Each structure stands twice: as structure tokens, then as C-alpha cells.
C-alpha positions as CSV (number, residue, x, y, z in Angstrom):
1,M,4.9,9.1,69.1
2,A,6.0,6.6,66.4
3,V,9.3,5.9,68.3
4,A,7.3,5.3,71.5
5,V,4.9,2.9,69.9
6,L,7.8,1.1,68.2
7,A,9.8,0.8,71.4
8,T,6.8,-0.6,73.2
9,A,6.2,-3.1,70.5
10,L,9.9,-4.2,70.5
11,G,9.7,-4.7,74.3
12,L,6.6,-6.8,74.0
13,L,8.3,-8.9,71.3
14,L,11.4,-9.4,73.5
15,L,9.2,-10.7,76.3
16,L,7.4,-13.1,74.0
17,W,10.6,-14.3,72.5
18,G,12.1,-15.0,75.9
19,A,9.0,-16.9,76.9
20,A,9.0,-18.9,73.6
21,S,12.6,-19.9,73.7
22,G,12.4,-21.1,77.3
23,D,15.6,-19.2,78.3
24,P,15.2,-16.8,81.2
25,L,15.8,-13.2,80.5
26,V,17.7,-12.8,83.8
27,G,20.4,-15.5,84.2
28,P,21.7,-16.9,87.5
29,P,24.3,-14.9,89.3
30,T,27.9,-15.6,88.3
31,G,31.0,-15.5,90.5
32,D,33.3,-17.5,92.7
33,T,31.3,-19.7,95.1
34,A,34.2,-22.0,96.1
35,E,34.4,-20.5,99.6
36,L,30.7,-20.8,100.3
37,P,29.6,-23.8,102.5
38,V,27.7,-26.4,100.7
39,A,24.6,-27.6,102.5
40,E,24.0,-31.3,102.7
41,E,21.2,-32.4,100.5
42,P,18.5,-34.5,102.2
43,P,18.0,-38.0,101.0
44,V,15.7,-38.4,98.1
45,L,12.7,-40.5,98.9
46,P,11.2,-42.6,96.2
47,E,8.1,-41.0,94.8
48,E,4.9,-43.0,94.5
49,P,3.7,-43.2,90.9
50,P,0.6,-41.0,90.4
51,P,-2.6,-42.8,89.8
52,P,-3.6,-43.2,86.2
53,E,-5.9,-40.5,84.9
54,D,-9.0,-41.5,83.1
55,P,-9.0,-40.1,79.6
56,V,-11.5,-37.3,79.1
57,P,-14.1,-38.4,76.6
58,V,-14.5,-36.2,73.6
59,E,-18.0,-36.0,72.2
60,D,-18.5,-36.5,68.6
61,G,-18.7,-33.3,66.5
62,E,-16.6,-31.2,69.0
63,P,-13.0,-30.4,68.0
64,E,-10.2,-31.2,70.4
65,P,-8.8,-28.1,72.2
66,V,-5.6,-26.8,70.5
67,E,-3.1,-24.9,72.5
68,M,-1.5,-21.9,70.8
69,S,2.2,-22.0,70.9
70,L,4.3,-19.1,72.0
71,D,5.9,-18.8,68.5
72,W,2.5,-17.9,67.1
73,L,2.1,-15.3,69.9
74,V,5.4,-13.7,68.8
75,V,4.1,-13.6,65.2
76,L,0.8,-12.0,66.2
77,G,2.6,-9.5,68.5
78,L,4.9,-8.4,65.6
79,A,1.9,-8.1,63.3
80,A,0.1,-5.9,65.8
81,A,3.1,-3.7,66.4
82,L,3.5,-3.2,62.6
83,L,-0.2,-2.4,62.3
84,L,0.0,0.2,65.1
85,V,3.1,1.9,63.5
86,G,1.4,2.0,60.1
87,L,-1.8,3.5,61.5
88,L,0.2,6.1,63.4
89,V,2.3,7.1,60.3
90,R,-0.9,7.3,58.3
91,A,-2.6,9.6,60.8
92,L,0.5,11.9,60.9
93,L,0.5,12.1,57.1
94,R,-3.2,12.9,57.0
95,R,-2.8,15.6,59.6
96,Q,0.0,17.2,57.6
97,E,-2.2,17.1,54.4
98,D,-5.0,18.7,56.3
99,E,-2.7,21.5,57.5
100,V,-1.5,22.1,54.0
101,E,-5.0,22.3,52.7
102,T,-6.1,24.8,55.4
103,V,-3.2,27.2,54.4
104,H,-4.5,29.9,52.1
105,L,-3.2,29.4,48.6
106,D,-2.9,33.1,47.7
107,P,-1.3,34.9,50.7
108,E,0.9,37.0,48.4
109,L,-2.0,38.8,46.8
110,D,-2.9,40.7,50.0
111,I,0.8,41.6,50.5
112,L,1.1,42.9,47.0
113,V,-2.0,45.0,47.4
114,E,-0.6,46.5,50.6
115,A,2.9,47.1,49.1
116,T,1.5,49.1,46.1
117,S,-1.1,50.9,48.2
118,A,-2.0,54.6,48.0
119,P,0.6,55.8,50.7
120,S,3.4,54.3,48.6
121,R,2.2,56.0,45.5
122,A,1.7,59.3,47.2
123,A,5.2,59.3,48.7
124,A,6.7,58.6,45.3
125,L,4.8,61.4,43.8
126,V,6.0,64.2,46.0
127,E,9.1,63.1,47.9
128,G,12.7,63.1,46.6
129,E,14.1,63.4,43.2
130,P,12.2,61.9,40.1
131,R,14.9,59.3,39.7
132,N,14.5,58.0,43.2
133,A,10.7,58.1,42.9
134,V,10.7,56.0,39.8
135,V,13.0,53.4,41.4
136,A,10.8,53.4,44.6
137,C,7.7,52.6,42.5
138,W,9.3,49.4,41.1
139,V,11.0,48.5,44.4
140,A,7.5,48.6,46.0
141,V,6.5,45.8,43.7
142,E,9.6,43.8,44.3
143,D,9.3,44.3,48.0
144,G,5.8,42.9,48.0
145,V,7.0,39.8,46.1
146,A,9.9,39.3,48.5
147,R,7.7,39.6,51.6
148,A,5.2,37.1,50.1
149,G,8.0,34.5,50.2
150,L,7.7,33.5,46.6
151,D,10.5,31.3,45.2
152,R,12.6,32.4,42.3
153,S,14.1,30.0,39.8
154,P,17.8,30.2,39.2
155,A,17.3,31.6,35.7
156,E,15.0,34.4,36.9
157,T,16.0,37.9,38.0
158,S,14.0,39.9,40.5
159,L,12.5,41.7,37.6
160,D,11.5,38.5,35.9
161,L,10.0,37.2,39.1
162,A,7.9,40.4,39.6
163,R,6.6,40.1,36.0
164,R,5.7,36.5,36.5
165,V,3.9,37.1,39.7
166,L,1.9,40.0,38.5
167,G,1.0,38.1,35.4
168,T,-0.7,35.3,37.5
169,W,-3.1,38.0,38.8
170,E,-4.0,39.3,35.4
171,V,-2.3,42.6,36.0
172,D,-2.2,44.9,32.9
173,E,1.0,43.9,31.1
174,A,1.4,47.3,29.5
175,A,1.5,48.9,33.0
176,V,4.0,46.3,34.2
177,E,6.3,46.8,31.2
178,A,6.0,50.6,31.4
179,L,7.0,50.7,35.0
180,A,9.8,48.1,34.4
181,G,11.2,50.2,31.6
182,L,11.1,53.4,33.6
183,Y,12.8,51.6,36.4
184,R,15.7,50.3,34.2
185,E,16.1,53.8,32.7
186,A,16.2,55.5,36.1
187,R,18.4,52.8,37.7
188,F,21.1,52.3,35.0
189,S,21.1,55.5,32.9
190,R,23.0,58.7,33.6
191,H,20.8,61.2,31.9
192,T,18.3,63.3,33.9
193,V,15.0,61.7,34.9
194,T,12.1,64.1,34.5
195,E,9.0,64.9,36.5
196,A,7.0,63.4,33.6
197,Q,8.7,60.1,34.1
198,R,7.9,60.2,37.8
199,T,4.2,60.8,37.0
200,R,4.1,57.9,34.5
201,A,5.8,55.6,37.0
202,V,3.2,56.5,39.7
203,A,0.4,56.1,37.2
204,A,1.7,52.6,36.2
205,L,1.9,51.6,39.9
206,D,-1.6,52.9,40.4
207,R,-2.8,50.7,37.6
208,I,-1.0,47.7,39.0
209,N,-2.6,48.3,42.4
210,A,-6.1,48.6,40.9
211,D,-5.7,45.3,39.0
212,L,-4.5,43.6,42.2
213,R,-7.4,44.9,44.2
214,D,-9.8,43.6,41.4
215,A,-8.1,40.2,41.7
216,A,-8.6,40.2,45.5
217,A,-12.3,41.2,45.1
218,R,-12.8,38.3,42.6
219,R,-11.1,35.9,45.0
220,R,-13.3,37.0,47.9
221,A,-16.4,36.7,45.8
222,A,-15.4,33.2,44.7
223,E,-14.8,32.2,48.3
224,A,-18.2,33.6,49.3
225,R,-20.0,31.7,46.6
226,E,-18.2,28.5,47.6
227,A,-19.1,29.0,51.3
228,A,-22.8,29.6,50.3
229,D,-22.9,26.5,48.1
230,H,-21.4,24.5,50.9
231,A,-23.9,25.8,53.5
232,Q,-26.8,25.2,51.1
233,A,-25.6,21.6,50.5
234,S,-25.2,21.0,54.2
235,S,-28.8,22.3,55.0
236,A,-30.3,20.3,52.1
237,G,-28.8,17.1,53.4
238,P,-26.7,14.4,51.9
239,G,-27.2,13.6,48.2
240,A,-28.7,17.0,47.4
241,D,-27.6,19.0,44.3
242,P,-26.1,22.3,45.5
243,T,-26.6,23.9,42.1
244,A,-30.4,23.1,42.0
245,G,-32.5,26.1,42.7
246,P,-35.9,26.2,44.4
247,R,-38.8,24.6,42.6
């Protein structure tokens, strides 16, 4: 749209410039006209001088009419084109800002709750060897973080990223560290992983899921309060205090 407006403005400026300069935009045809017959020009008759025009009287207090030159028309056309382009760019930027504001700021929370849900914990509790079950509990957390599309800094490992994300939702740090430690032991050690370690890993994942569900409930409650305050302020009319109760 900005390109179309700018092209239209440039075309208008070109027409105004051609009119101001006095040069025609389309020149006379060129080519060899030596072979064409030249028509005889009729004799030029002397023209009678036009009768003198009476000057138009100008009443006192009235300004004389001033004709606007084409140069000023070019300047005004350029200013109008720049104004249109500026308004268009401003509208596009405002639309982008509105779209960013309408995007939910916490989409990863629902994904993390789903990734650490009861089916994942139940499968880790009964399926496969204890080592694989412990690894699966922590991978469920990392998978939720990855599916949420969260960015990781170059200095962070996937383990660091999962810790940081869970920390933003006030997840129990002891449960996070317990599950991370069990994961490292099951992933990188060679000794046997016991059923007790499997049970502790599932319990830590259950605690993480519970804290995430509490965070989601707090978020929904805050959104409901905000919507209620907005509805109350809208019904009370402009200038009303939304925090004021009934008298």
C-alpha cells in the first residue's frame, strides 16, 4: 500500500513539474522528413490591433487577486504525498502494535501444564526400565519448553533453560533440582537406577505440574478480575473509579 501511494504521488509530481516547466511531456515526432512535400503557407495578413481594454477598477479595501504559480502547486503536491505516506506508515505500525498486544503473553504455561500432565507421569511410573522413566520425566519438561518456542541464550543449556522457565512460574525449586539431579544421574551414570529413583522422579514431576496448574489458575483469576473491572468501568461511564464500591 505504501508503494502504491508513493507511486501515485510521484506521478502527480511529474505532471505538475511538466506543467510548471512549460516543456511538454510528449515531444514532437522525430525522423527524416526531407522527402515529405512541404505545403505552401498562406500569406500572413496584418492583424488589427485589439481595442484597448478598460482597466477593472479595484475597490478600496479589497486585495487584488493573486494567481498561484505552478511551482507552488508542485510544493503543495509533494507535501501532500509525504503526508499520505507518513499517515500510512503510522497506521501500519499501530496495527502491528495492536496485533502484538492481542497475543497472549503466557502461551507457554498451558503447554507446560499439558506436557507434565497425568498421562505422562502415569506412563513413566509403570512403563519401561527405571532409567528410561527418570529420563522421560525430565524430557517431558524440556519438551514443553521446546514446544512453547522459548528462546535460549547462547550460554544456556536445555537444562538451564528449563530451570529458568519453571522459576518464572514459581515452581518449587526443590522439586526442579531433585528431578534435574535424578535425570543427570540416570542419563550419564553407569550404575543401576532403582525403582525408588523412578518413584522420586515421578513425584517431583507431579509437584512441578501442580505448581504450574496453580500458576495457570492465578492467571485466569487475574484475567477475570481485570475483565470485571473493565466491564464495571464501562457501565459506570467515563471518569468513574472502577475500584470504588457501591455507596
